[in-house]
C-alpha positions, -999 to 999 in steps of 0.1 A, spaced: -2 -1 0 13 34 -10 17 60 17 -4 90 12 9 122 25 -6 158 27 11 186 10 7 224 6 15 238 -30 21 275 -29 15 295 -62 25 332 -64 17 343 -99 -2 375 -101 5 377 -137 -17 349 -146 -53 358 -157 -80 344 -135 -95 327 -164 -61 306 -167 -63 299 -130 -99 286 -135 -88 265 -167 -59 249 -147 -84 241 -118 -105 223 -143 -76 203 -153 -64 196 -118 -98 185 -106 -96 152 -129 -60 143 -120 -60 106 -108 -25 101 -96 -32 126 -65 -61 142 -48 -67 181 -48 -87 187 -14 -91 226 -14 -72 257 -23 -72 291 -4 -64 320 -27 -64 358 -26 -77 366 -62 -63 403 -60 -26 393 -52 -26 359 -74 -17 339 -46 -28 304 -38 -24 276 -14 -36 242 -25 -40 214 -2 -31 180 -18 -31 141 -10 -3 124 -29 24 96 -27 52 122 -30 64 157 -37 78 143 -69 45 131 -81 31 163 -75 56 183 -93 53 158 -124 15 168 -123 21 204 -124 48 201 -149 25 179 -172 0 210 -173 29 238 -174 15 251 -140 40 272 -120 43 269 -83 69 282 -59 73 254 -33 56 222 -21 57 214 16 49 183 33 24 189 63 4 178 91 -29 190 107 -42 200 138 -73 216 148 -81 239 180 -105 213 194 -76 187 200 -58 212 226 -84 212 252 -74 186 280 -102 164 275 -102 162 238 -65 158 236 -66 127 254 -94 112 234 -74 121 204 -43 105 216 -61 73 222 -79 72 191 -47 79 173 -29 50 189 -56 27 176 -58 42 142 -43 21 111 -51 46 83 -40 83 75 -70 103 61 -89 72 44 
């Protein structure tokens, strides 16, 4: 079984038209090698932070190269939420995590 990892792909391209960004999103939505989860963006500044699940950074780079989509960096990330940091919820989370055998699937 291939390990799936979460990544943030950072794009800083204010020179690209919004129509081109949307065109790229339509292409990326149909990628099968990795899974695009969501994007946070600032349309005015041309900045996008895209959350992906993939087996490796190299796999993501290949996808973006295939579609000639520029990027600044790809960073492997983990996730937390505020609810986990209260004493009771944190203990429950640690207990559940110790019994889990999958990452996000």
